[in-house]
C-alpha angles and dihedrals in degrees: 000000000000089000088054092052092046090050091045091051093048089049090050093049091047088052091049090048092049090048092051096039084057089054093046089051090049091049091048091048087047089050089048090050089048095051089047092050087049092051090048092050094055092095086053089053086063090061094073090053086056091049089049088051092049089049089051091049090051093048090050088054093065126029119245113280121242137207116277117198122183126181122195112263123161092221090061091070104096130181089223101103138099097291130047092215093060141068120214132207111199114218094204092245095125093055094040089049097042090239097314093118141004128211129182143154114241127204115192111213115237150265095045112241105200093194087064101030105040102075119135112236145142135211124229096230139132097226136007130181130175128192122187110229098177138004124358141288129194112215138183119210126182107255094013105060124205117346129180107220114197137186105303094022118125134188143173124223112210115231112285095002113157111242147149144182117253102180144341143190118257093246100046121145125183132189110216127192118188135178121237107024095223112055142146126253117206120197113207122215120227 
């Protein structure tokens, strides 16, 4: 009986060894597969280096942006902008972003004179957003029609969208953000 137990134990140990040796072999073959797959992925590892080079090339194309801080001062409103019926306060974004974007506060001078103001035009820009800080402005945008924008209203104007100002309050102030800083405005004749 002792011989049977010893033989049984030996058989069990052999079975366990075979079972674990099978797992070890599987682990080894998995390890080999992993190593092989890592070896195969070496060329893919070169891709991030190329991406890093392209990022470096892009950053060289435009100088590093700097911080722009602008505090409200009445003397910063100038009548040297796009429209004669407006005063502009440059927020320093164009200089800080090296021409990537422009931002300014616009005061439209009242009372509104539709003969001067209501001229259909578009801007050759990539992005334009306007936010009403104070007062109201009534606009027309192609495909949108007339819209009354009041304090707290914001809108975007897609590139080259035809638009015009129809009317505005005497106290209106707008925040405008445009990309790029330098752009062309085209007035359209009726």
